[in-house]
C-alpha positions as CSV (number, residue, x, y, z in Angstrom):
1,M,-28.0,-2.2,4.4
2,R,-25.7,-1.7,7.4
3,R,-22.7,-2.7,5.4
4,D,-23.6,-0.2,2.6
5,L,-23.9,2.5,5.3
6,A,-20.5,1.6,6.8
7,I,-18.9,1.8,3.3
8,G,-20.6,5.2,2.7
9,V,-19.3,6.6,6.0
10,A,-15.8,5.3,5.2
11,A,-15.9,7.0,1.8
12,L,-16.8,10.3,3.5
13,G,-13.8,9.8,5.8
14,V,-11.5,9.3,2.8
15,A,-12.8,12.4,1.2
16,A,-12.1,14.4,4.3
17,L,-8.6,13.0,4.6
18,A,-7.8,13.7,1.0
19,L,-8.9,17.3,1.4
20,G,-6.8,17.6,4.5
21,Y,-3.7,16.3,2.9
22,S,-4.2,18.5,-0.2
23,F,-4.3,21.6,2.0
24,L,-1.4,20.5,4.1
25,G,1.0,20.9,1.1
26,S,4.6,20.8,2.3
27,A,3.3,20.1,5.8
28,T,2.1,16.6,4.9
29,P,3.1,14.4,7.8
30,E,6.4,12.6,7.5
31,P,6.1,8.8,6.7
32,A,7.3,6.2,9.2
33,E,11.0,5.6,9.3
34,A,12.8,2.7,7.6
35,V,11.1,3.6,4.4
36,D,14.3,4.2,2.5
37,G,12.8,3.9,-1.0
38,V,13.6,6.9,-3.3
39,I,11.0,7.5,-5.9
40,E,12.7,8.0,-9.2
41,G,12.8,6.7,-12.8
42,P,10.4,7.3,-15.7
43,A,6.7,7.7,-15.1
44,I,4.6,4.5,-14.9
45,P,2.1,4.2,-17.8
46,L,-1.5,4.6,-16.8
47,D,-2.8,2.0,-19.3
48,G,-2.5,-0.6,-16.5
49,S,0.3,-2.5,-18.1
50,A,2.6,-4.4,-15.8
51,V,1.3,-3.2,-12.5
52,Q,3.2,-4.6,-9.5
53,L,1.3,-6.4,-6.8
54,F,3.1,-7.6,-3.7
55,F,1.8,-10.6,-1.8
56,P,3.1,-12.3,1.3
57,A,4.5,-15.9,1.3
58,V,5.4,-18.5,3.8
59,D,9.0,-17.3,3.9
60,G,7.9,-14.1,5.7
61,L,8.6,-11.8,2.7
62,L,6.6,-10.1,0.0
63,H,6.8,-11.5,-3.5
64,L,6.0,-9.7,-6.7
65,E,3.1,-10.7,-8.9
66,A,3.1,-8.7,-12.2
67,R,-0.4,-8.1,-13.6
68,S,-1.9,-6.2,-16.5
69,L,-5.0,-4.2,-15.4
70,A,-6.8,-2.5,-18.2
71,V,-7.8,1.1,-17.6
72,D,-9.7,3.2,-20.2
73,P,-7.1,5.4,-21.9
74,T,-9.7,7.9,-23.0
75,L,-10.3,9.0,-19.3
76,E,-8.8,12.2,-18.1
77,L,-5.4,11.8,-16.4
78,G,-6.7,12.2,-12.9
79,D,-9.6,9.9,-13.5
80,R,-7.3,7.2,-15.0
81,R,-5.0,7.5,-12.0
82,H,-7.8,7.0,-9.5
83,R,-9.3,4.2,-11.6
84,L,-6.0,2.4,-11.8
85,A,-5.5,2.8,-8.0
86,H,-8.9,1.3,-7.4
87,E,-8.2,-1.7,-9.7
88,V,-4.8,-2.3,-8.0
89,V,-6.3,-2.4,-4.5
90,T,-9.2,-4.5,-5.7
91,A,-6.8,-7.0,-7.2
92,L,-4.7,-7.0,-4.1
93,L,-7.7,-7.9,-1.9
94,Q,-8.3,-11.1,-4.0
95,E,-6.5,-14.4,-4.0
96,P,-3.0,-14.2,-5.6
97,E,-2.7,-16.0,-8.9
98,T,0.8,-17.4,-8.1
99,D,1.1,-20.7,-6.2
100,G,2.7,-20.4,-2.8
101,L,1.5,-16.8,-2.2
102,R,-1.1,-15.8,0.4
103,R,-3.8,-13.2,0.6
104,A,-2.5,-9.8,1.7
105,F,-5.7,-9.1,3.7
106,D,-8.4,-11.4,5.2
107,E,-11.1,-12.6,2.9
108,G,-14.1,-10.3,3.0
109,T,-12.0,-7.1,3.3
110,E,-13.5,-4.6,0.9
111,L,-12.3,-1.4,-0.7
112,A,-14.6,1.5,0.2
113,Q,-12.7,4.2,-1.7
114,V,-9.3,5.3,-2.8
115,R,-8.4,9.0,-3.3
116,I,-5.1,10.6,-4.3
117,S,-4.3,14.0,-3.0
118,R,-2.4,16.7,-4.9
119,D,0.7,15.8,-2.9
120,G,0.6,12.2,-4.0
121,V,-0.9,10.7,-0.9
122,A,-3.1,7.8,-1.7
123,I,-5.8,7.5,1.0
124,V,-7.2,4.0,0.9
125,S,-10.3,3.2,2.9
126,L,-10.8,-0.5,3.7
127,Q,-13.9,-2.0,5.2
128,P,-13.2,-5.2,7.2
129,G,-15.4,-8.2,6.5
130,P,-16.9,-10.5,9.2
131,G,-13.7,-12.5,9.4
132,S,-11.2,-9.7,9.1
133,V,-8.7,-9.6,12.0
134,N,-5.8,-7.3,12.6
135,R,-5.4,-7.4,16.4
136,G,-3.3,-10.4,17.3
137,L,-1.1,-10.3,14.2
138,G,2.6,-10.5,14.8
139,S,5.0,-7.7,13.9
140,R,6.1,-9.4,10.6
141,A,2.6,-10.3,9.6
142,E,1.5,-6.7,10.1
143,L,4.5,-5.3,8.2
144,L,3.7,-7.6,5.2
145,R,0.0,-6.6,5.3
146,V,0.8,-2.8,5.4
147,Y,3.6,-2.8,2.8
148,S,1.7,-5.1,0.4
149,L,-0.7,-2.2,0.0
150,V,1.8,0.6,0.1
151,N,4.2,-1.0,-2.3
152,S,1.5,-2.2,-4.7
153,L,0.1,1.4,-5.1
154,A,3.4,3.2,-5.2
155,Y,5.0,0.9,-7.7
156,S,1.9,0.7,-9.9
157,V,0.3,4.2,-10.0
158,D,2.1,7.2,-11.3
159,G,2.0,10.1,-8.9
160,V,1.5,8.0,-5.7
161,V,4.3,8.9,-3.4
162,S,2.9,7.6,-0.1
163,V,-0.1,5.7,1.2
164,A,-2.4,6.5,4.2
165,I,-4.7,3.7,5.4
166,V,-8.2,4.2,6.6
167,W,-9.7,1.2,8.4
168,A,-13.4,0.9,9.1
169,G,-13.9,4.6,8.6
170,S,-11.0,6.1,10.5
171,Q,-7.2,6.3,10.2
172,P,-5.8,4.0,12.9
173,T,-2.7,4.7,14.9
174,T,-1.8,1.1,14.1
175,L,-3.5,-2.0,12.7
176,A,-2.1,-4.6,15.1
177,G,0.1,-2.7,17.5
178,H,3.5,-2.8,15.7
179,V,3.5,-0.5,12.7
180,D,2.7,3.2,12.9
181,T,-0.1,3.8,10.4
182,S,-1.1,7.2,11.8
183,R,0.9,8.9,9.0
184,P,1.2,8.3,5.2
185,L,3.9,5.6,4.5
186,L,6.5,5.6,1.7
187,P,7.1,2.3,-0.1
188,S,9.9,0.1,1.0
189,L,11.5,-3.0,-0.5
190,D,13.1,-4.0,2.9
191,W,10.6,-6.9,3.2
192,V,10.6,-8.0,-0.4
193,V,12.4,-11.1,-1.5
194,R,15.5,-10.5,-3.6
195,A,14.2,-12.3,-6.6
196,S,11.2,-10.0,-6.8
197,R,13.5,-7.0,-6.5
198,R,15.3,-8.1,-9.6
199,Q,11.9,-8.6,-11.3
200,L,11.1,-5.0,-11.0
201,S,11.6,-3.5,-14.4
202,T,13.9,-0.5,-15.0
203,G,10.8,1.5,-15.7
204,A,9.4,0.9,-12.3
205,R,10.2,2.9,-9.2
206,K,13.5,1.9,-7.6
207,D,14.5,1.9,-4.0
208,E,17.7,3.2,-2.5
209,P,19.7,0.4,-0.7
210,S,19.2,0.5,3.0
211,K,22.0,2.0,5.0
212,D,22.2,-1.1,7.1
213,G,22.4,-3.4,4.1
214,P,20.4,-6.5,3.4
215,T,20.2,-9.3,5.9
216,K,20.8,-12.9,4.9
217,D,17.1,-13.5,4.2
218,G,17.0,-10.7,1.7
219,A,15.4,-8.1,3.9
220,S,17.0,-5.0,5.3
221,A,18.0,-4.9,8.9
222,S,16.1,-1.6,9.3
223,A,12.5,-1.4,10.5
224,P,9.7,1.2,10.5
225,S,9.0,3.2,13.6
226,A,7.0,1.3,16.2
227,A,3.5,2.3,16.9
228,P,3.0,4.7,19.7
229,G,3.1,3.0,23.1
230,T,4.7,-0.2,21.8
231,E,8.3,0.6,22.4
């Protein structure tokens, strides 16, 4: 009963954020820095074919896992978009299907609601489970957790430009003290292994190479802005 109430409160928070971002229009908050991805290329089909899920691995990078998630094609465009976004996040919260990959979020984390504003901001409300822990994560672990969600939605759902995270009913300044989540975040391939970058089809959204160039492990030398008070 208490958990249902918490999810209901979280859903109300998402609705309020979605309304706020819709009214902001061009004044939508700028995403964190080091998100050098440029959204371009043909629209991603909303039938759920070849969605792109990003899971962390032991090498400290995100790896692509392509899936096919069926979405009723008879739904209205907006409903299909929201349904696909819901299915993408739900799949991301489960165990990956590929050996060697790890969960993006702790077991028990649930999706309360996902909404997409008119400006393309996907507001994702997550409800932590009993064993969900963010505090204590290192900077790389937090980066992978945040961008597994941001990239999976932005590379899978047409119209999603950035992602705002709601945690336990409110939008946190940061999940673990390293990444600024107080604003919507654009996708970034800076922490995605090179092999997965090559896997992205030409029909998927493509990123612009980082100004600093890739480091030897395949990630860019740039990094997102630190959470307030951590610099």
